[in-house]
C-alpha positions in Angstrom: 48.5 2.1 -33.0 51.2 4.5 -31.4 53.8 2.5 -29.5 56.8 3.1 -26.8 59.3 1.2 -26.6 60.6 -0.5 -23.7 64.3 -0.5 -24.0 64.9 -2.3 -20.5 63.2 -5.3 -21.7 63.3 -4.6 -26.1 59.6 -5.0 -26.3 57.3 -2.1 -27.1 53.6 -1.4 -25.5 50.4 0.0 -26.5 49.5 3.8 -25.8 46.3 3.6 -27.0 44.4 0.6 -24.4 41.4 1.1 -22.8 39.3 -1.0 -20.6 35.8 -1.4 -20.6 33.6 -2.6 -17.8 31.2 -5.2 -18.8 28.8 -5.8 -15.9 27.5 -9.1 -14.8 25.6 -11.4 -12.4 24.8 -8.5 -9.6 27.4 -7.1 -8.2 30.3 -8.7 -10.8 32.2 -6.3 -13.1 34.0 -8.4 -16.4 37.0 -6.1 -17.8 38.1 -5.8 -21.3 41.4 -4.3 -22.5 41.4 -3.5 -25.9 42.8 -1.2 -28.5 39.5 -0.8 -30.4 40.5 -3.9 -32.8 41.9 -6.8 -30.3 40.5 -7.7 -26.3 41.6 -9.5 -23.6 38.8 -10.5 -21.0 39.6 -10.6 -17.3 37.3 -13.3 -15.2 35.4 -13.6 -17.3 32.7 -14.9 -15.1 29.6 -14.9 -17.8 30.5 -15.5 -21.1 27.3 -13.5 -22.9 28.0 -10.2 -21.7 31.1 -10.6 -22.9 30.1 -11.8 -26.2 27.5 -9.1 -26.5 30.4 -6.4 -25.5 32.5 -8.1 -27.9 30.4 -8.0 -31.0 28.9 -4.3 -30.0 32.4 -2.3 -30.4 33.4 -4.4 -32.7 36.5 -6.6 -31.1 38.5 -9.3 -31.4 39.5 -11.9 -28.2 42.9 -12.6 -28.3 43.3 -13.8 -24.3 41.9 -14.4 -21.4 42.9 -13.6 -17.7 42.2 -15.0 -14.7 42.9 -14.5 -11.2 41.4 -17.4 -9.4 38.6 -20.3 -9.6 35.6 -19.3 -8.1 33.0 -19.2 -10.5 31.5 -15.8 -11.6 35.6 -15.0 -12.5 35.5 -19.1 -14.2 32.5 -19.8 -15.4 32.5 -18.5 -19.2 35.9 -20.0 -20.3 34.9 -22.9 -21.6 32.0 -20.8 -23.8 34.5 -18.1 -25.4 37.1 -21.0 -26.1 34.5 -22.2 -28.2 33.9 -19.0 -30.4 37.5 -17.6 -29.8 41.1 -20.2 -29.5 42.9 -17.6 -27.3 45.6 -19.3 -24.6 44.5 -18.9 -20.9 46.0 -17.4 -18.6 45.5 -18.4 -14.6 46.9 -19.3 -11.4 49.4 -22.1 -11.8 48.4 -23.2 -7.7 45.0 -23.3 -8.9 43.4 -26.3 -11.0 41.3 -24.3 -13.6 39.7 -26.1 -16.7 40.9 -24.5 -19.5 43.9 -22.2 -18.5 47.0 -23.5 -20.2 49.2 -20.5 -19.4 49.9 -21.1 -15.9 51.6 -18.3 -13.8 52.8 -17.5 -10.8 55.4 -14.7 -9.0 57.6 -13.2 -11.3 56.2 -14.2 -14.5 54.8 -12.5 -16.8 51.6 -12.5 -18.9 52.5 -11.1 -22.7 49.7 -10.2 -25.3 51.8 -9.1 -28.1 48.4 -8.3 -30.4 47.9 -5.9 -27.6 51.5 -4.7 -27.2 50.4 -5.4 -23.2 52.6 -7.4 -20.6 51.6 -7.4 -17.7 53.7 -8.7 -14.2 52.0 -11.3 -12.5 51.9 -11.1 -8.3 50.7 -14.2 -6.3 47.9 -13.1 -3.6 46.5 -15.7 -1.8 44.0 -15.7 0.8 40.4 -14.8 -0.6 41.6 -18.2 -2.3 45.0 -20.2 -2.3 46.1 -19.5 -5.3 45.0 -15.9 -6.7 47.0 -14.1 -8.4 47.1 -10.6 -9.6 48.1 -8.7 -12.6 50.1 -5.4 -12.8 50.4 -3.8 -15.8 53.4 -1.5 -14.9 53.5 0.9 -17.9 49.9 2.1 -17.6 49.5 1.7 -13.9 46.3 -0.8 -13.8 45.8 -3.3 -11.5 43.7 -6.3 -12.0 43.3 -7.9 -8.6 40.0 -10.2 -8.8 38.9 -10.3 -5.3 42.0 -9.8 -3.4 41.6 -6.3 -2.8 38.1 -4.2 -3.7 37.8 -0.5 -3.4 37.3 -0.1 0.0 38.3 -3.4 1.7 39.5 -6.8 0.4 37.8 -10.5 0.1 36.8 -13.4 2.6 38.8 -15.4 3.4 37.7 -19.0 2.0 40.9 -20.7 1.4 43.9 -18.7 2.8 44.9 -17.5 6.3 45.0 -13.8 7.6 49.1 -14.1 7.7 48.4 -14.7 3.7 46.0 -11.6 2.9 48.5 -8.8 5.3 51.3 -10.0 2.7 49.6 -10.1 -0.4 47.5 -6.6 0.7 50.6 -5.2 1.2 52.2 -6.4 -2.2 49.4 -4.3 -3.4 49.5 -1.5 -1.0 52.9 -0.6 -2.5 52.2 -0.3 -5.8 52.5 3.8 -6.8 49.7 5.8 -5.7 48.1 6.4 -9.1 47.8 3.1 -10.4 44.2 2.0 -10.6 42.9 -0.6 -9.0 40.1 -3.0 -11.2 38.3 -5.0 -8.8 35.5 -7.9 -9.8 33.0 -6.4 -7.6 30.7 -2.7 -6.6 31.3 -3.4 -3.5 32.3 0.2 -2.5 29.9 1.6 -0.5 29.1 -1.6 1.5 32.8 -2.0 2.1 32.5 2.8 3.1 29.9 2.1 5.6 32.2 0.2 7.8 35.2 1.8 7.3 33.3 4.6 8.8 32.4 2.7 11.8 35.9 1.7 12.5 37.8 4.9 11.8 34.9 7.4 11.8 37.7 10.5 11.9 39.1 9.6 9.0 38.3 13.3 6.8 39.4 11.2 3.6 37.1 8.7 3.9 34.3 10.7 4.6 34.7 12.9 1.6 35.3 9.5 -0.1 31.6 8.6 0.6 30.3 11.4 -0.5 32.3 11.3 -4.0 31.0 7.8 -4.5 27.7 7.7 -3.5 27.2 10.6 -5.9 28.7 8.1 -8.4 25.9 5.5 -7.5 23.1 8.4 -7.6 24.4 8.4 -11.0 24.4 4.8 -11.7 28.5 5.1 -12.2 30.8 2.4 -10.8 32.6 3.4 -8.5 35.6 1.4 -10.1 38.4 1.7 -10.9 39.9 3.5 -7.5 43.8 3.5 -6.9 46.7 2.0 -4.1 46.5 5.9 -3.2 43.1 6.4 -2.6 42.7 2.9 -1.1 45.9 3.4 1.1 43.9 6.5 2.6 40.8 5.0 2.9 40.6 1.2 2.9 40.7 -0.3 7.1 42.4 -3.8 5.7 45.8 -1.5 4.6 45.0 0.7 7.4 44.3 -2.0 10.5 47.6 -0.9 12.2 46.0 2.9 12.5 45.8 3.3 16.3 42.3 4.4 15.7 41.1 1.2 14.6 42.7 -0.4 16.5 40.8 1.2 19.5 37.6 0.5 17.8 38.2 -3.1 17.7 39.8 -3.1 21.3 35.8 -0.8 22.1 34.3 -3.3 20.3 35.5 -6.5 22.1 36.9 -7.5 19.6 41.0 -7.6 19.9 42.5 -8.6 23.1 46.5 -8.7 21.9 48.5 -6.2 20.5 49.5 -7.9 17.5 48.8 -6.2 13.6 48.0 -9.6 12.3 44.9 -10.3 15.2 44.0 -7.0 14.1 44.0 -7.7 10.4 41.5 -11.1 11.2 39.5 -9.5 14.0 38.5 -6.7 11.3 37.9 -9.0 8.7 35.1 -11.0 11.2 34.1 -7.9 11.9 33.2 -7.1 8.2 31.9 -10.6 7.4 29.0 -10.2 10.2 28.2 -6.4 10.0 24.7 -4.8 9.0 
């Protein structure tokens, strides 16, 4: 198993890790990080697809990673624990049954069997204690329902200001960071993006690319931070063209970035 030594941390990290998408429900993706032998699962809302994937690929589960408490992300934990006695990492700010490794901003989730160490970011907005996991060596982001391909999560528990701050953290990651979000919402998100920023050529190109993937029944995720910064309206809410669209639609009266973000999110909530 190839590995490198991070001298600053005195730790090795695996260079042969892969991420497997496991579809669940209607549009969820559950993520299995694996090295061909061991695996960690991110947001197992349903245990059965994970158990089937582990069996099909000959993998042993060694850790569970949760971003927030919603059932489609955490609902499979108890069943998985009946099969595998593994640590369960999750947000310290939310009460989730089974979590024995609560995490806050700046903490690390270490999975020694995979040679993997993930950094933790607090990204409230969708829920009050939502966290994201960053694999800095691999340039991976597991962001649950905070950032989507072309969109962001609804504000069920948090405030627009919280979500603005959370998305700012994610947007500042390296452009080549792969964004492993939890849902196949991309085409719906991009149709909205085009409605609010029709003059964005990168967005027009992205729509064609992603639609071609869906026509082949392929996932549109992961995307990249660079692509999100170029096309996602919830990272581009300060752009003059988007602000102008909000004004033209009668959804924004004040010149305030957070108000613009809130108006944009409210518009998306009701966009058909």
